[in-house]
N, C-alpha and C positions, 0 to 999 in steps of 0.2 A: 604458555599458552595465551591469547589476549584478543579481548571481544573485535567486531568490530564497531565502527566508528560511522556516527552523524556525523557527515560535513557541513552541508547548506540543508535548508528548508525551503520550499515557499507554499503559500494555500490561497487559493482563488477560488474565484464560478462562472461558468457562463451563466447571467440572471435573467438573462432574456429568452425563450422559449427558443431553437436553432436546431438544425440537426448537425451541427458544424462546433465541435466543443474543445476551444483550444485549450492547451495545458503551456501556463508559462512557469519555467524549469527554474529551477535553485540557481543560483548567481556562482560562478567558480568553475564552473564543469571544467574537469582535468579529462586525458585519455584514462583511461584505465577505473575510474567511476561508477558505480554502481547506483547507475540510476533510478527506482524505485515510485513509479507512480500508482494513486488509488484514491478512486473515482466514485460517486452516485451522483445516479442519473434520476431525476424522480418517473417515477412508472416504468411498466411493463415494458423494456424497449430494449432490442438487440442492440449491440455493441461491435463496431468495425475498428479497426485501426488505418485510415489513411494513409497509405504506404506512397503516395503520389508528396503526399510534404515530411511523412514519418519514415520513409525507407523501411528494408524488410526485417531490418535485424531488433525488433522489438517482439520481446514473448507476453502472451497474454496470462498468466496464472490464474484468477480468477474469472469467474462472469457467472453471477448469479441476478438471479430476477426472480419476484414479487409481485403480486397483483400492484404496490405502492411502488413498489424502486427495485432499482438494479446497481451493481455493486460490480467494479471493476481492479482489476490491479495489473501492473502493466511493467516490465522491467528492462532493461537494456543495460550495457558495460559501453559506457562509453568510448565514441571514434571522434570525440575534437570537431568533429565538425557539424553543417547542418542537420546530418539523421539524429543526431539529438536532443531533436523536436517531436513532439505526438501530439496531434488531433485525431479524437477520437467522433467518429461519425454513428446517428444511431438512426435506425427504420422510420422516427418518425420525432417534431420537432418538443424537445422536453429542457428546462432546466439541469445544475448539473453544478457539485463542489468536487473539488481535488485538493491532494495535498501533494504532493512533490520532492523528494528527495534525494542526497549524494551519498555516500556509505562508503568507505573505506576498508580493509584488513579483512576482505569478503575472502573464501572461497573461489577461484574461478572456474573451474570446472562443473561446482555444482551450487552455485549462494544464495538458493532459498527455497525455502520448504515452506507449504501451505496448507491448513485444515482444510476439509470442507464447510463447505456454511451454514450456518445456524440463521432461524429467522422466528418472529413475535408478533406479537402486537402487546405492548405492556411497557410497564420503565426497567430499568435498568438493563440496556442489551447484555446476554450474554456467549463470550466467546467461547469454543468449542475446545475441547481437548488434541493437541497435535504432539505427535512422539518424534523426536531426533534421528536422522539416518547414522549419526558418527558416537553413538556413546555421551559419554560426558565430555561435553569443552565448551570453551565459552562463547554461547548464543546470546545474540542480539532478539530479542521476541521484539512482536508488535502486538498491539491485539488491531483491529482496523473494523469502523462498522457505520453503515448510513442509515439517516433515519428520515421516514417521509415529514412531510411540512414543514421542512426547514427548522428542523428539530437536531440538535448537539448534544451529546456528554457532556456534566458538568464537573465530572473528575471521573481520573485515571483507576483503573483495579487496582487492590490494594497491592502493595509492591511494582505498581508501573508508575510511574515518571512521565514529565514531559507530553502533556498531554497537550494535542493539535488540532485544531479543528477549524470546520469553512462552511457559510453558508451564504444562501441565494440571495437575503435581506426579500425573501416575499415568503409567503405561510402559502404558496405552489411550488416551492423549490424544496430542496432536499438537504442535510445537512452532510458532512462526512467531519469523522474523529480519527486518530488514534492516537495510542500510548508508544511507550517505549520500554523497554525492562533488558541489562543484561544481569544474564541467569545460568548457570553453568549444571547442567542435569541431562543424566542419560536415559529417562525414564519420561515415560509421556505427560504433560503437563497441560494441567486444565485453568488458562486463569480465572480468575473470580469475574466477579458482573463491574461493568462499568456505572457510574452513579451518571441514567440516564433520561431523561423524563417518558411520559405517554407515548406512543406512537407507535407505529410498522419499521419495524427496524429488521436487519440483516447485517450479519459478523462474520468474523473468521478470526484467524487464529496464524500468525505468518513466523519465522525462523528465519537469520542467515548464518547462515555456517561462518564459521570463519576460518582464517586461512591454514591455519595444523590443526584444521577438520579431518583432512585425510590422515594426518598423523606425519607429515612431514611439511616442515616450515620453509617458508619458499619465500624470499625477500619480493615484493611487490616486482617493483621491475625488471626481477626476472623473465615478468611473463611475456614483457613488450621486445620487440624490434626495434628501436626508433631508429 
């Protein structure tokens, strides 16, 4: 077995109030990469994919709002053309922060699984538990959270690493934090808490299924007809 691998990542923000939230993609996107975008938006807003810019191949895996902020998670398999762009629109103007990344060695037919979201107003965001679909396998796990007032995690949960954060550089904005872990388990997994400052937060747990998760190892190039 072999874990999914993060290829490239970038972080950014829309640091003025807007209804059009542009996402900068990671560099070096190749056909067949799994693209994932984590976004946090200030306020209780509705999120929409602008298909005129983004095409219709993006999947919305998370959209959760509280009174203070909204988080979203979007993914697609890279086509290697202009549809690899993403723009999110909101029903009214707010700031946003995001992290985007590309992943290889994933299960194309069912690449991603996401927990329900948890929310609170306290220190130390607490990502909820998530059960794998394919038994014991080499999963790539993410914990993802947004915090109001432009706050971010200062340390990843125990066992996680590669903490990435993004802010709007305004106390009227919202912060976005993710961390990752390669972890082989077949049981429901409840990640430890982030180390994060006091504020309203929303968080969820994400796993990426490995290529071999279905029980058949197929080279990635075999999925494509070049």
